[in-house]
Predicted model as a PDB file, atoms N, CA, C, CB and O in Angstrom, pLDDT in the B-factor column:
MODEL        1                                                                  
ATOM      1  N   UNK A   1       6.698   2.662  -1.940  1.00 88.00           N  
ATOM      2  CA  UNK A   1       6.304   1.696  -0.939  1.00 88.00           C  
ATOM      3  C   UNK A   1       5.969   0.359  -1.604  1.00 88.00           C  
ATOM      4  CB  UNK A   1       5.107   2.218  -0.129  1.00 88.00           C  
ATOM      5  O   UNK A   1       6.238  -0.705  -1.046  1.00 88.00           O  
ATOM      6  N   UNK A   2       5.380   0.422  -2.798  1.00 90.00           N  
ATOM      7  CA  UNK A   2       5.071  -0.823  -3.502  1.00 90.00           C  
ATOM      8  C   UNK A   2       6.348  -1.576  -3.873  1.00 90.00           C  
ATOM      9  CB  UNK A   2       4.244  -0.533  -4.763  1.00 90.00           C  
ATOM     10  O   UNK A   2       6.384  -2.805  -3.824  1.00 90.00           O  
ATOM     11  N   UNK A   3       7.391  -0.838  -4.242  1.00 93.00           N  
ATOM     12  CA  UNK A   3       8.664  -1.480  -4.563  1.00 93.00           C  
ATOM     13  C   UNK A   3       9.256  -2.161  -3.337  1.00 93.00           C  
ATOM     14  CB  UNK A   3       9.654  -0.456  -5.125  1.00 93.00           C  
ATOM     15  O   UNK A   3       9.812  -3.255  -3.432  1.00 93.00           O  
ATOM     16  N   UNK A   4       9.132  -1.511  -2.194  1.00 93.00           N  
ATOM     17  CA  UNK A   4       9.634  -2.113  -0.949  1.00 93.00           C  
ATOM     18  C   UNK A   4       8.875  -3.394  -0.658  1.00 93.00           C  
ATOM     19  CB  UNK A   4       9.502  -1.127   0.242  1.00 93.00           C  
ATOM     20  O   UNK A   4       9.475  -4.413  -0.316  1.00 93.00           O  
ATOM     21  N   UNK A   5       7.547  -3.344  -0.796  1.00 94.00           N  
ATOM     22  CA  UNK A   5       6.736  -4.547  -0.560  1.00 94.00           C  
ATOM     23  C   UNK A   5       7.138  -5.671  -1.505  1.00 94.00           C  
ATOM     24  CB  UNK A   5       5.241  -4.231  -0.730  1.00 94.00           C  
ATOM     25  O   UNK A   5       7.319  -6.813  -1.081  1.00 94.00           O  
ATOM     26  N   UNK A   6       7.278  -5.342  -2.793  1.00 95.00           N  
ATOM     27  CA  UNK A   6       7.650  -6.367  -3.777  1.00 95.00           C  
ATOM     28  C   UNK A   6       9.026  -6.954  -3.473  1.00 95.00           C  
ATOM     29  CB  UNK A   6       7.636  -5.779  -5.194  1.00 95.00           C  
ATOM     30  O   UNK A   6       9.239  -8.156  -3.631  1.00 95.00           O  
ATOM     31  N   UNK A   7       9.952  -6.111  -3.042  1.00 96.00           N  
ATOM     32  CA  UNK A   7      11.285  -6.574  -2.681  1.00 96.00           C  
ATOM     33  C   UNK A   7      11.233  -7.517  -1.483  1.00 96.00           C  
ATOM     34  CB  UNK A   7      12.195  -5.385  -2.379  1.00 96.00           C  
ATOM     35  O   UNK A   7      11.924  -8.535  -1.450  1.00 96.00           O  
ATOM     36  N   UNK A   8      10.410  -7.167  -0.504  1.00 96.00           N  
ATOM     37  CA  UNK A   8      10.270  -8.030   0.674  1.00 96.00           C  
ATOM     38  C   UNK A   8       9.693  -9.386   0.295  1.00 96.00           C  
ATOM     39  CB  UNK A   8       9.381  -7.360   1.729  1.00 96.00           C  
ATOM     40  O   UNK A   8      10.133 -10.411   0.815  1.00 96.00           O  
ATOM     41  N   UNK A   9       8.717  -9.406  -0.602  1.00 96.00           N  
ATOM     42  CA  UNK A   9       8.127 -10.672  -1.051  1.00 96.00           C  
ATOM     43  C   UNK A   9       9.199 -11.537  -1.711  1.00 96.00           C  
ATOM     44  CB  UNK A   9       6.952 -10.417  -2.037  1.00 96.00           C  
ATOM     45  O   UNK A   9       9.277 -12.739  -1.457  1.00 96.00           O  
ATOM     46  N   UNK A  10      10.021 -10.924  -2.555  1.00 97.00           N  
ATOM     47  CA  UNK A  10      11.093 -11.667  -3.224  1.00 97.00           C  
ATOM     48  C   UNK A  10      12.125 -12.175  -2.212  1.00 97.00           C  
ATOM     49  CB  UNK A  10      11.780 -10.779  -4.281  1.00 97.00           C  
ATOM     50  O   UNK A  10      12.609 -13.301  -2.331  1.00 97.00           O  
ATOM     51  N   UNK A  11      12.458 -11.355  -1.228  1.00 96.00           N  
ATOM     52  CA  UNK A  11      13.439 -11.768  -0.214  1.00 96.00           C  
ATOM     53  C   UNK A  11      12.886 -12.889   0.665  1.00 96.00           C  
ATOM     54  CB  UNK A  11      13.844 -10.566   0.660  1.00 96.00           C  
ATOM     55  O   UNK A  11      13.635 -13.771   1.086  1.00 96.00           O  
ATOM     56  N   UNK A  12      11.589 -12.861   0.943  1.00 96.00           N  
ATOM     57  CA  UNK A  12      10.975 -13.945   1.719  1.00 96.00           C  
ATOM     58  C   UNK A  12      11.069 -15.252   0.938  1.00 96.00           C  
ATOM     59  CB  UNK A  12       9.492 -13.616   2.056  1.00 96.00           C  
ATOM     60  O   UNK A  12      11.411 -16.291   1.503  1.00 96.00           O  
ATOM     61  N   UNK A  13      10.765 -15.203  -0.355  1.00 97.00           N  
ATOM     62  CA  UNK A  13      10.843 -16.411  -1.184  1.00 97.00           C  
ATOM     63  C   UNK A  13      12.267 -16.963  -1.190  1.00 97.00           C  
ATOM     64  CB  UNK A  13      10.378 -16.113  -2.628  1.00 97.00           C  
ATOM     65  O   UNK A  13      12.466 -18.173  -1.090  1.00 97.00           O  
ATOM     66  N   UNK A  14      13.252 -16.078  -1.308  1.00 96.00           N  
ATOM     67  CA  UNK A  14      14.648 -16.516  -1.298  1.00 96.00           C  
ATOM     68  C   UNK A  14      15.010 -17.141   0.052  1.00 96.00           C  
ATOM     69  CB  UNK A  14      15.586 -15.331  -1.605  1.00 96.00           C  
ATOM     70  O   UNK A  14      15.639 -18.198   0.101  1.00 96.00           O  
ATOM     71  N   UNK A  15      14.618 -16.495   1.126  1.00 96.00           N  
ATOM     72  CA  UNK A  15      14.933 -17.001   2.465  1.00 96.00           C  
ATOM     73  C   UNK A  15      14.279 -18.356   2.701  1.00 96.00           C  
ATOM     74  CB  UNK A  15      14.477 -16.002   3.539  1.00 96.00           C  
ATOM     75  O   UNK A  15      14.879 -19.233   3.322  1.00 96.00           O  
ATOM     76  N   UNK A  16      13.053 -18.534   2.212  1.00 96.00           N  
ATOM     77  CA  UNK A  16      12.384 -19.839   2.362  1.00 96.00           C  
ATOM     78  C   UNK A  16      13.112 -20.913   1.572  1.00 96.00           C  
ATOM     79  CB  UNK A  16      10.915 -19.754   1.903  1.00 96.00           C  
ATOM     80  O   UNK A  16      13.288 -22.033   2.053  1.00 96.00           O  
ATOM     81  N   UNK A  17      13.540 -20.571   0.345  1.00 96.00           N  
ATOM     82  CA  UNK A  17      14.300 -21.534  -0.472  1.00 96.00           C  
ATOM     83  C   UNK A  17      15.593 -21.956   0.211  1.00 96.00           C  
ATOM     84  CB  UNK A  17      14.617 -20.935  -1.843  1.00 96.00           C  
ATOM     85  O   UNK A  17      15.987 -23.121   0.158  1.00 96.00           O  
ATOM     86  N   UNK A  18      16.246 -20.994   0.852  1.00 95.00           N  
ATOM     87  CA  UNK A  18      17.538 -21.249   1.477  1.00 95.00           C  
ATOM     88  C   UNK A  18      17.416 -21.813   2.893  1.00 95.00           C  
ATOM     89  CB  UNK A  18      18.344 -19.978   1.508  1.00 95.00           C  
ATOM     90  O   UNK A  18      18.411 -22.217   3.494  1.00 95.00           O  
ATOM     91  N   UNK A  19      16.190 -21.838   3.421  1.00 94.00           N  
ATOM     92  CA  UNK A  19      15.982 -22.382   4.758  1.00 94.00           C  
ATOM     93  C   UNK A  19      16.369 -21.437   5.881  1.00 94.00           C  
ATOM     94  CB  UNK A  19      16.748 -23.639   4.902  1.00 94.00           C  
ATOM     95  O   UNK A  19      16.653 -21.883   6.992  1.00 94.00           O  
ATOM     96  N   UNK A  20      16.383 -20.151   5.613  1.00 93.00           N  
ATOM     97  CA  UNK A  20      16.740 -19.151   6.620  1.00 93.00           C  
ATOM     98  C   UNK A  20      15.490 -18.761   7.410  1.00 93.00           C  
ATOM     99  CB  UNK A  20      17.388 -17.895   5.956  1.00 93.00           C  
ATOM    100  O   UNK A  20      14.918 -17.694   7.188  1.00 93.00           O  
ATOM    101  N   UNK A  21      15.072 -19.624   8.325  1.00 90.00           N  
ATOM    102  CA  UNK A  21      13.790 -19.453   9.009  1.00 90.00           C  
ATOM    103  C   UNK A  21      13.724 -18.171   9.835  1.00 90.00           C  
ATOM    104  CB  UNK A  21      13.526 -20.640   9.903  1.00 90.00           C  
ATOM    105  O   UNK A  21      12.694 -17.497   9.837  1.00 90.00           O  
ATOM    106  N   UNK A  22      14.795 -17.823  10.532  1.00 90.00           N  
ATOM    107  CA  UNK A  22      14.798 -16.581  11.307  1.00 90.00           C  
ATOM    108  C   UNK A  22      14.659 -15.366  10.411  1.00 90.00           C  
ATOM    109  CB  UNK A  22      16.073 -16.471  12.130  1.00 90.00           C  
ATOM    110  O   UNK A  22      13.967 -14.407  10.755  1.00 90.00           O  
ATOM    111  N   UNK A  23      15.309 -15.406   9.275  1.00 95.00           N  
ATOM    112  CA  UNK A  23      15.226 -14.304   8.307  1.00 95.00           C  
ATOM    113  C   UNK A  23      13.803 -14.177   7.754  1.00 95.00           C  
ATOM    114  CB  UNK A  23      16.231 -14.521   7.149  1.00 95.00           C  
ATOM    115  O   UNK A  23      13.294 -13.071   7.571  1.00 95.00           O  
ATOM    116  N   UNK A  24      13.172 -15.327   7.491  1.00 95.00           N  
ATOM    117  CA  UNK A  24      11.799 -15.320   6.960  1.00 95.00           C  
ATOM    118  C   UNK A  24      10.877 -14.587   7.927  1.00 95.00           C  
ATOM    119  CB  UNK A  24      11.287 -16.770   6.718  1.00 95.00           C  
ATOM    120  O   UNK A  24      10.086 -13.738   7.518  1.00 95.00           O  
ATOM    121  N   UNK A  25      10.981 -14.915   9.189  1.00 94.00           N  
ATOM    122  CA  UNK A  25      10.091 -14.292  10.181  1.00 94.00           C  
ATOM    123  C   UNK A  25      10.299 -12.783  10.241  1.00 94.00           C  
ATOM    124  CB  UNK A  25      10.323 -14.905  11.569  1.00 94.00           C  
ATOM    125  O   UNK A  25       9.327 -12.029  10.277  1.00 94.00           O  
ATOM    126  N   UNK A  26      11.537 -12.338  10.254  1.00 94.00           N  
ATOM    127  CA  UNK A  26      11.816 -10.904  10.282  1.00 94.00           C  
ATOM    128  C   UNK A  26      11.306 -10.190   9.046  1.00 94.00           C  
ATOM    129  CB  UNK A  26      13.296 -10.668  10.424  1.00 94.00           C  
ATOM    130  O   UNK A  26      10.766  -9.087   9.135  1.00 94.00           O  
ATOM    131  N   UNK A  27      11.476 -10.817   7.893  1.00 96.00           N  
ATOM    132  CA  UNK A  27      10.989 -10.219   6.649  1.00 96.00           C  
ATOM    133  C   UNK A  27       9.468 -10.144   6.621  1.00 96.00           C  
ATOM    134  CB  UNK A  27      11.489 -11.015   5.448  1.00 96.00           C  
ATOM    135  O   UNK A  27       8.895  -9.190   6.095  1.00 96.00           O  
ATOM    136  N   UNK A  28       8.819 -11.153   7.190  1.00 96.00           N  
ATOM    137  CA  UNK A  28       7.347 -11.126   7.230  1.00 96.00           C  
ATOM    138  C   UNK A  28       6.835  -9.978   8.099  1.00 96.00           C  
ATOM    139  CB  UNK A  28       6.801 -12.464   7.758  1.00 96.00           C  
ATOM    140  O   UNK A  28       5.806  -9.373   7.798  1.00 96.00           O  
ATOM    141  N   UNK A  29       7.555  -9.688   9.170  1.00 96.00           N  
ATOM    142  CA  UNK A  29       7.189  -8.544  10.017  1.00 96.00           C  
ATOM    143  C   UNK A  29       7.312  -7.254   9.197  1.00 96.00           C  
ATOM    144  CB  UNK A  29       8.099  -8.476  11.297  1.00 96.00           C  
ATOM    145  O   UNK A  29       6.430  -6.396   9.242  1.00 96.00           O  
ATOM    146  N   UNK A  30       8.403  -7.129   8.456  1.00 96.00           N  
ATOM    147  CA  UNK A  30       8.596  -5.961   7.608  1.00 96.00           C  
ATOM    148  C   UNK A  30       7.542  -5.867   6.525  1.00 96.00           C  
ATOM    149  CB  UNK A  30       9.966  -5.992   6.982  1.00 96.00           C  
ATOM    150  O   UNK A  30       7.062  -4.777   6.214  1.00 96.00           O  
ATOM    151  N   UNK A  31       7.177  -7.008   5.946  1.00 96.00           N  
ATOM    152  CA  UNK A  31       6.144  -7.036   4.907  1.00 96.00           C  
ATOM    153  C   UNK A  31       4.805  -6.587   5.471  1.00 96.00           C  
ATOM    154  CB  UNK A  31       6.019  -8.446   4.304  1.00 96.00           C  
ATOM    155  O   UNK A  31       4.080  -5.836   4.819  1.00 96.00           O  
ATOM    156  N   UNK A  32       4.472  -7.034   6.664  1.00 96.00           N  
ATOM    157  CA  UNK A  32       3.209  -6.615   7.285  1.00 96.00           C  
ATOM    158  C   UNK A  32       3.193  -5.097   7.487  1.00 96.00           C  
ATOM    159  CB  UNK A  32       3.002  -7.340   8.642  1.00 96.00           C  
ATOM    160  O   UNK A  32       2.169  -4.449   7.269  1.00 96.00           O  
ATOM    161  N   UNK A  33       4.322  -4.540   7.900  1.00 95.00           N  
ATOM    162  CA  UNK A  33       4.404  -3.095   8.073  1.00 95.00           C  
ATOM    163  C   UNK A  33       4.251  -2.352   6.762  1.00 95.00           C  
ATOM    164  CB  UNK A  33       5.711  -2.724   8.717  1.00 95.00           C  
ATOM    165  O   UNK A  33       3.572  -1.326   6.708  1.00 95.00           O  
ATOM    166  N   UNK A  34       4.874  -2.854   5.703  1.00 95.00           N  
ATOM    167  CA  UNK A  34       4.767  -2.215   4.388  1.00 95.00           C  
ATOM    168  C   UNK A  34       3.334  -2.285   3.866  1.00 95.00           C  
ATOM    169  CB  UNK A  34       5.728  -2.879   3.385  1.00 95.00           C  
ATOM    170  O   UNK A  34       2.828  -1.311   3.307  1.00 95.00           O  
ATOM    171  N   UNK A  35       2.682  -3.425   4.045  1.00 96.00           N  
ATOM    172  CA  UNK A  35       1.297  -3.557   3.590  1.00 96.00           C  
ATOM    173  C   UNK A  35       0.368  -2.641   4.383  1.00 96.00           C  
ATOM    174  CB  UNK A  35       0.829  -5.015   3.713  1.00 96.00           C  
ATOM    175  O   UNK A  35      -0.574  -2.076   3.828  1.00 96.00           O  
ATOM    176  N   UNK A  36       0.633  -2.495   5.675  1.00 95.00           N  
ATOM    177  CA  UNK A  36      -0.166  -1.586   6.501  1.00 95.00           C  
ATOM    178  C   UNK A  36       0.014  -0.145   6.025  1.00 95.00           C  
ATOM    179  CB  UNK A  36       0.228  -1.713   7.994  1.00 95.00           C  
ATOM    180  O   UNK A  36      -0.955   0.609   5.935  1.00 95.00           O  
ATOM    181  N   UNK A  37       1.238   0.228   5.725  1.00 94.00           N  
ATOM    182  CA  UNK A  37       1.515   1.591   5.245  1.00 94.00           C  
ATOM    183  C   UNK A  37       0.812   1.843   3.911  1.00 94.00           C  
ATOM    184  CB  UNK A  37       3.042   1.817   5.094  1.00 94.00           C  
ATOM    185  O   UNK A  37       0.249   2.918   3.705  1.00 94.00           O  
ATOM    186  N   UNK A  38       0.838   0.868   3.009  1.00 93.00           N  
ATOM    187  CA  UNK A  38       0.139   1.009   1.729  1.00 93.00           C  
ATOM    188  C   UNK A  38      -1.363   1.162   1.942  1.00 93.00           C  
ATOM    189  CB  UNK A  38       0.422  -0.201   0.826  1.00 93.00           C  
ATOM    190  O   UNK A  38      -2.008   1.955   1.258  1.00 93.00           O  
ATOM    191  N   UNK A  39      -1.916   0.417   2.876  1.00 92.00           N  
ATOM    192  CA  UNK A  39      -3.351   0.535   3.169  1.00 92.00           C  
ATOM    193  C   UNK A  39      -3.677   1.919   3.714  1.00 92.00           C  
ATOM    194  CB  UNK A  39      -3.793  -0.547   4.175  1.00 92.00           C  
ATOM    195  O   UNK A  39      -4.707   2.495   3.363  1.00 92.00           O  
ATOM    196  N   UNK A  40      -2.817   2.456   4.563  1.00 91.00           N  
ATOM    197  CA  UNK A  40      -3.043   3.806   5.089  1.00 91.00           C  
ATOM    198  C   UNK A  40      -2.980   4.843   3.983  1.00 91.00           C  
ATOM    199  CB  UNK A  40      -2.017   4.139   6.172  1.00 91.00           C  
ATOM    200  O   UNK A  40      -3.787   5.772   3.954  1.00 91.00           O  
ATOM    201  N   UNK A  41      -2.033   4.694   3.077  1.00 89.00           N  
ATOM    202  CA  UNK A  41      -1.922   5.623   1.948  1.00 89.00           C  
ATOM    203  C   UNK A  41      -3.181   5.556   1.099  1.00 89.00           C  
ATOM    204  CB  UNK A  41      -0.675   5.303   1.089  1.00 89.00           C  
ATOM    205  O   UNK A  41      -3.696   6.587   0.666  1.00 89.00           O  
ATOM    206  N   UNK A  42      -3.676   4.354   0.859  1.00 86.00           N  
ATOM    207  CA  UNK A  42      -4.889   4.176   0.055  1.00 86.00           C  
ATOM    208  C   UNK A  42      -6.082   4.838   0.722  1.00 86.00           C  
ATOM    209  CB  UNK A  42      -5.174   2.686  -0.172  1.00 86.00           C  
ATOM    210  O   UNK A  42      -6.881   5.501   0.059  1.00 86.00           O  
ATOM    211  N   UNK A  43      -6.206   4.660   2.042  1.00 83.00           N  
ATOM    212  CA  UNK A  43      -7.330   5.284   2.760  1.00 83.00           C  
ATOM    213  C   UNK A  43      -7.235   6.799   2.722  1.00 83.00           C  
ATOM    214  CB  UNK A  43      -7.372   4.805   4.214  1.00 83.00           C  
ATOM    215  O   UNK A  43      -8.240   7.477   2.510  1.00 83.00           O  
ATOM    216  N   UNK A  44      -6.028   7.343   2.928  1.00 80.00           N  
ATOM    217  CA  UNK A  44      -5.860   8.806   2.889  1.00 80.00           C  
ATOM    218  C   UNK A  44      -6.187   9.351   1.511  1.00 80.00           C  
ATOM    219  CB  UNK A  44      -4.425   9.199   3.280  1.00 80.00           C  
ATOM    220  O   UNK A  44      -6.811  10.406   1.392  1.00 80.00           O  
ATOM    221  N   UNK A  45      -5.775   8.647   0.478  1.00 77.00           N  
ATOM    222  CA  UNK A  45      -6.038   9.090  -0.888  1.00 77.00           C  
ATOM    223  C   UNK A  45      -7.533   9.052  -1.177  1.00 77.00           C  
ATOM    224  CB  UNK A  45      -5.273   8.217  -1.900  1.00 77.00           C  
ATOM    225  O   UNK A  45      -8.074   9.964  -1.802  1.00 77.00           O  
ATOM    226  N   UNK A  46      -8.199   7.995  -0.721  1.00 69.00           N  
ATOM    227  CA  UNK A  46      -9.631   7.870  -0.966  1.00 69.00           C  
ATOM    228  C   UNK A  46     -10.403   8.990  -0.274  1.00 69.00           C  
ATOM    229  CB  UNK A  46     -10.136   6.506  -0.489  1.00 69.00           C  
ATOM    230  O   UNK A  46     -11.380   9.501  -0.822  1.00 69.00           O  
ATOM    231  N   UNK A  47      -9.969   9.372   0.929  1.00 70.00           N  
ATOM    232  CA  UNK A  47     -10.655  10.461   1.631  1.00 70.00           C  
ATOM    233  C   UNK A  47     -10.381  11.799   0.972  1.00 70.00           C  
ATOM    234  CB  UNK A  47     -10.225  10.507   3.095  1.00 70.00           C  
ATOM    235  O   UNK A  47     -11.224  12.695   1.021  1.00 70.00           O  
ATOM    236  N   UNK A  48      -9.219  11.950   0.356  1.00 65.00           N  
ATOM    237  CA  UNK A  48      -8.838  13.235  -0.229  1.00 65.00           C  
ATOM    238  C   UNK A  48      -9.583  13.506  -1.532  1.00 65.00           C  
ATOM    239  CB  UNK A  48      -7.335  13.275  -0.473  1.00 65.00           C  
ATOM    240  O   UNK A  48      -9.755  14.660  -1.923  1.00 65.00           O  
ATOM    241  N   UNK A  49     -10.024  12.450  -2.203  1.00 66.00           N  
ATOM    242  CA  UNK A  49     -10.720  12.625  -3.468  1.00 66.00           C  
ATOM    243  C   UNK A  49     -12.213  12.744  -3.228  1.00 66.00           C  
ATOM    244  CB  UNK A  49     -10.421  11.464  -4.420  1.00 66.00           C  
ATOM    245  O   UNK A  49     -12.870  11.787  -2.819  1.00 66.00           O  
ATOM    246  N   UNK A  50     -12.730  13.914  -3.486  1.00 71.00           N  
ATOM    247  CA  UNK A  50     -14.157  14.164  -3.311  1.00 71.00           C  
ATOM    248  C   UNK A  50     -14.703  14.609  -4.652  1.00 71.00           C  
ATOM    249  CB  UNK A  50     -14.431  15.236  -2.196  1.00 71.00           C  
ATOM    250  O   UNK A  50     -14.194  15.553  -5.257  1.00 71.00           O  
ATOM    251  N   UNK A  51     -15.720  13.941  -5.105  1.00 72.00           N  
ATOM    252  CA  UNK A  51     -16.317  14.260  -6.392  1.00 72.00           C  
ATOM    253  C   UNK A  51     -17.360  15.352  -6.196  1.00 72.00           C  
ATOM    254  CB  UNK A  51     -16.949  13.001  -7.044  1.00 72.00           C  
ATOM    255  O   UNK A  51     -18.445  15.105  -5.670  1.00 72.00           O  
ATOM    256  N   UNK A  52     -17.022  16.541  -6.617  1.00 77.00           N  
ATOM    257  CA  UNK A  52     -17.948  17.664  -6.524  1.00 77.00           C  
ATOM    258  C   UNK A  52     -18.483  17.982  -7.902  1.00 77.00           C  
ATOM    259  CB  UNK A  52     -17.265  18.902  -5.905  1.00 77.00           C  
ATOM    260  O   UNK A  52     -17.725  18.010  -8.871  1.00 77.00           O  
ATOM    261  N   UNK A  53     -19.779  18.221  -8.002  1.00 82.00           N  
ATOM    262  CA  UNK A  53     -20.333  18.548  -9.318  1.00 82.00           C  
ATOM    263  C   UNK A  53     -19.874  19.939  -9.767  1.00 82.00           C  
ATOM    264  CB  UNK A  53     -21.878  18.480  -9.286  1.00 82.00           C  
ATOM    265  O   UNK A  53     -19.517  20.791  -8.954  1.00 82.00           O  
ATOM    266  N   UNK A  54     -19.895  20.135 -11.063  1.00 86.00           N  
ATOM    267  CA  UNK A  54     -19.560  21.449 -11.618  1.00 86.00           C  
ATOM    268  C   UNK A  54     -20.770  22.348 -11.400  1.00 86.00           C  
ATOM    269  CB  UNK A  54     -19.173  21.360 -13.153  1.00 86.00           C  
ATOM    270  O   UNK A  54     -21.893  21.957 -11.720  1.00 86.00           O  
ATOM    271  N   UNK A  55     -20.561  23.537 -10.865  1.00 83.00           N  
ATOM    272  CA  UNK A  55     -21.712  24.415 -10.608  1.00 83.00           C  
ATOM    273  C   UNK A  55     -22.387  24.858 -11.903  1.00 83.00           C  
ATOM    274  CB  UNK A  55     -21.271  25.644  -9.809  1.00 83.00           C  
ATOM    275  O   UNK A  55     -21.748  25.083 -12.930  1.00 83.00           O  
ATOM    276  N   UNK A  56     -23.676  24.969 -11.805  1.00 84.00           N  
ATOM    277  CA  UNK A  56     -24.441  25.467 -12.951  1.00 84.00           C  
ATOM    278  C   UNK A  56     -24.992  26.835 -12.591  1.00 84.00           C  
ATOM    279  CB  UNK A  56     -25.595  24.481 -13.347  1.00 84.00           C  
ATOM    280  O   UNK A  56     -25.494  27.044 -11.486  1.00 84.00           O  
ATOM    281  N   UNK A  57     -24.896  27.749 -13.519  1.00 83.00           N  
ATOM    282  CA  UNK A  57     -25.400  29.088 -13.287  1.00 83.00           C  
ATOM    283  C   UNK A  57     -26.798  29.210 -13.881  1.00 83.00           C  
ATOM    284  CB  UNK A  57     -24.451  30.146 -13.888  1.00 83.00           C  
ATOM    285  O   UNK A  57     -27.050  28.824 -15.023  1.00 83.00           O  
ATOM    286  N   UNK A  58     -27.683  29.752 -13.082  1.00 83.00           N  
ATOM    287  CA  UNK A  58     -29.058  29.923 -13.555  1.00 83.00           C  
ATOM    288  C   UNK A  58     -29.127  31.188 -14.407  1.00 83.00           C  
ATOM    289  CB  UNK A  58     -30.065  30.000 -12.357  1.00 83.00           C  
ATOM    290  O   UNK A  58     -28.495  32.201 -14.106  1.00 83.00           O  
ATOM    291  N   UNK A  59     -29.884  31.099 -15.439  1.00 82.00           N  
ATOM    292  CA  UNK A  59     -30.111  32.257 -16.297  1.00 82.00           C  
ATOM    293  C   UNK A  59     -31.411  32.919 -15.876  1.00 82.00           C  
ATOM    294  CB  UNK A  59     -30.152  31.851 -17.801  1.00 82.00           C  
ATOM    295  O   UNK A  59     -32.424  32.259 -15.644  1.00 82.00           O  
ATOM    296  N   UNK A  60     -31.356  34.215 -15.785  1.00 78.00           N  
ATOM    297  CA  UNK A  60     -32.552  34.969 -15.433  1.00 78.00           C  
ATOM    298  C   UNK A  60     -33.466  35.019 -16.660  1.00 78.00           C  
ATOM    299  CB  UNK A  60     -32.189  36.414 -14.936  1.00 78.00           C  
ATOM    300  O   UNK A  60     -32.982  35.224 -17.773  1.00 78.00           O  
ATOM    301  N   UNK A  61     -34.772  34.835 -16.478  1.00 69.00           N  
ATOM    302  CA  UNK A  61     -35.703  34.863 -17.626  1.00 69.00           C  
ATOM    303  C   UNK A  61     -35.833  36.225 -18.249  1.00 69.00           C  
ATOM    304  CB  UNK A  61     -37.062  34.393 -17.204  1.00 69.00           C  
ATOM    305  O   UNK A  61     -36.576  36.393 -19.216  1.00 69.00           O  
TER     306      UNK A  61                                                      
ENDMDL                                                                          
END                                                                             
């Protein structure tokens, strides 16, 4: 997904250089979707990682 986002950023820069205004707008919509997807992946990953302590066993006296 990061590669797709990076590709979209590069394509937007090219379209702006070439004056392809309609293309720029469409690519920006795609970029927003890719960034949203990356944010969702980040949130899911953050929820999945739970730091649990290692259990300690008590010794009987």
